[in-house]
C-alpha positions as CSV (number, residue, x, y, z in Angstrom):
1,M,90.4,88.5,159.9
2,K,89.8,85.8,157.2
3,K,86.5,87.5,156.3
4,S,88.4,90.9,155.9
5,V,91.0,89.4,153.8
6,G,88.2,87.6,151.6
7,A,86.3,90.9,151.3
8,L,89.5,92.8,150.4
9,S,90.3,90.2,147.6
10,L,86.7,90.6,146.2
11,L,87.0,94.4,146.2
12,I,90.4,94.0,144.4
13,F,88.8,91.8,141.8
14,I,85.8,94.0,141.2
15,V,88.1,97.2,140.9
16,A,90.2,95.2,138.3
17,L,87.3,94.3,136.3
18,Q,85.9,98.0,136.1
19,P,87.6,98.9,132.9
20,L,86.3,95.8,130.9
21,P,82.7,97.3,130.2
22,L,84.4,100.6,129.2
23,Q,86.4,98.8,126.6
24,A,83.6,96.9,125.4
25,A,81.5,100.1,124.8
26,G,84.4,101.4,122.7
27,Y,85.8,104.1,125.2
28,G,89.3,102.9,124.6
29,E,91.7,100.9,126.4
30,V,92.3,101.4,130.1
31,E,95.4,99.9,131.7
32,I,95.1,98.3,135.1
33,P,97.5,100.0,137.5
34,W,98.9,96.6,138.9
35,K,101.8,98.2,140.6
36,I,99.7,100.6,142.7
37,I,97.2,97.9,143.5
38,I,100.0,95.6,144.6
39,A,101.6,98.3,146.6
40,Q,98.4,99.1,148.3
41,V,97.7,95.5,149.1
42,I,101.1,95.2,150.6
43,N,100.8,98.4,152.7
44,L,97.4,97.2,153.9
45,T,98.8,93.7,154.9
46,I,101.6,95.3,156.7
47,F,99.2,97.7,158.5
48,L,96.9,94.9,159.5
49,S,99.9,92.9,160.7
50,V,101.2,95.7,162.9
51,V,97.9,96.4,164.2
52,T,97.2,92.7,165.2
53,F,100.7,92.6,166.6
54,L,100.2,95.7,168.8
55,V,96.6,95.0,170.0
56,R,97.0,91.1,170.4
57,K,98.7,91.3,173.9
58,K,96.2,93.9,175.4
59,V,93.1,91.9,174.2
60,A,94.5,88.8,175.4
61,S,95.3,90.3,178.8
62,Y,91.9,91.8,179.0
63,F,90.1,88.4,178.5
64,K,92.6,86.8,180.9
65,E,91.8,89.4,183.5
66,R,88.0,89.0,182.9
67,Y,88.5,85.2,183.2
68,Q,90.4,85.6,186.5
69,N,87.6,87.9,187.7
70,Y,84.8,85.3,186.9
71,Y,87.0,82.5,188.4
72,D,87.5,84.5,191.7
73,L,83.8,85.2,191.9
74,V,82.9,81.5,191.4
75,N,85.5,80.5,194.1
76,R,84.1,83.0,196.4
77,A,80.5,81.6,195.8
78,E,81.8,77.9,196.2
79,K,83.5,78.9,199.6
80,A,80.3,80.8,200.6
81,R,78.2,77.7,199.8
82,E,80.6,75.3,201.5
83,E,80.7,77.5,204.7
84,A,76.8,77.6,204.6
85,E,76.7,73.9,204.5
86,K,79.2,73.7,207.3
87,I,77.1,76.2,209.4
88,R,74.0,74.2,208.5
89,S,75.6,71.0,209.7
90,E,76.6,72.6,212.8
91,I,73.1,73.9,213.4
92,Q,71.7,70.5,212.8
93,T,74.1,69.0,215.3
94,R,73.1,71.6,217.9
95,L,69.5,70.8,217.2
96,Q,69.9,67.2,217.8
97,K,71.5,68.1,221.2
98,L,68.9,70.5,222.1
99,E,66.1,68.1,221.3
100,T,67.0,66.1,224.3
101,T,66.5,69.2,226.5
102,A,63.3,71.2,227.2
103,D,60.9,72.2,224.5
104,E,61.8,75.8,225.2
105,S,65.4,75.2,224.2
106,V,64.4,73.4,221.0
107,E,62.1,76.1,219.9
108,R,64.8,78.7,220.4
109,A,67.4,76.7,218.3
110,R,64.9,76.3,215.3
111,E,64.1,80.0,215.2
112,E,68.0,80.5,215.1
113,A,68.4,78.0,212.4
114,Q,65.6,79.4,210.3
115,A,67.0,82.9,210.7
116,M,70.5,81.7,209.8
117,S,69.2,79.7,207.1
118,A,67.1,82.6,205.6
119,K,70.1,85.0,206.0
120,L,72.5,82.5,204.0
121,E,69.9,82.0,201.5
122,Q,69.6,85.7,201.0
123,E,73.3,86.1,200.8
124,A,73.4,83.3,198.2
125,K,70.6,84.9,196.1
126,D,72.7,88.4,196.3
127,L,75.8,86.8,195.2
128,E,73.9,85.3,192.3
129,Q,72.3,88.4,191.3
130,R,75.8,90.2,191.3
131,L,77.3,87.3,189.2
132,K,74.3,87.7,186.6
133,S,74.8,91.4,186.5
134,E,78.4,91.3,185.9
135,A,77.7,88.8,183.2
136,L,75.1,90.9,181.5
137,K,77.3,94.1,181.7
138,T,80.2,92.3,180.0
139,A,77.9,90.8,177.4
140,D,76.5,94.3,176.8
141,I,80.0,95.9,176.5
142,E,81.0,93.3,174.1
143,V,78.0,94.0,172.0
144,E,78.6,97.6,171.9
145,K,82.2,97.0,170.8
146,A,81.0,94.9,168.0
147,K,78.5,97.5,167.0
148,D,81.1,100.1,166.8
149,K,83.4,97.8,164.8
150,L,80.5,97.2,162.3
151,R,79.7,100.9,162.1
152,Q,83.3,101.8,161.3
153,E,83.5,99.2,158.7
154,L,80.3,100.3,157.2
155,L,81.6,103.9,157.1
156,E,84.7,102.8,155.3
157,L,82.8,100.8,152.7
158,S,80.4,103.7,152.2
159,L,83.3,106.1,151.7
160,K,84.9,103.6,149.1
161,S,81.5,103.3,147.4
162,A,80.9,106.9,147.2
163,E,84.4,107.6,145.7
164,E,83.9,104.8,143.3
165,A,80.5,106.2,142.3
166,L,82.0,109.9,141.9
167,A,84.9,108.6,139.9
168,K,82.3,106.9,137.4
169,T,80.1,109.8,137.2
170,V,82.5,112.6,136.6
171,G,84.2,111.6,133.5
172,G,86.3,113.3,130.5
173,P,84.2,116.4,129.4
174,E,82.5,117.0,132.9
175,Q,86.0,116.7,134.6
176,K,87.5,119.2,132.0
177,R,84.7,121.7,132.6
178,L,85.1,121.4,136.4
179,Q,88.8,122.0,136.2
180,E,88.3,125.1,133.9
181,E,85.7,126.4,136.2
182,F,88.1,125.9,139.2
183,V,90.9,127.6,137.4
184,T,88.8,130.6,136.6
185,K,87.6,131.0,140.2
186,I,91.1,130.7,141.6
187,Q,92.2,133.5,138.9
188,V,89.4,135.6,140.1
189,V,90.3,135.2,143.7
190,N,94.0,136.0,143.0
191,S,93.3,139.1,141.2
């Protein structure tokens, strides 16, 4: 927002200084339309304030919702990890009990523990992949939004620049000639 205000101030300053080279070259005095400029600045300020006021809550709620989603995912991952640790400790307890029994029982318990451990590790890896994927998707969305905003600003600046260039190139005699040509064509069409 501060950058936009700074850019706007710079643009107004540049526009205000445009007549000075014309005066120095002997083209006559040109008055700066301060009333119009001030009215436009006030209108722009009001517009930006209204847009900020209207969009602020939606943007805040969006980011709050995203934060809550990430917080929930982290909590679920933490609970899954705690559950996995609990199961692991139970398995270790069972292993200790089974070690006192026959070798056959011990071997079977180890296989169960390894299978369960592998399953839990795979679930943890899957959850980690989903979290990373969500984070990457969110980052991509934010980058696209920023790109769209930059494109829009570039388009607006290009239009303003083109208008200024057109205003500079089409001057007195050229403008009169174009007006006369336009009037002639309108009269031909109306006849």
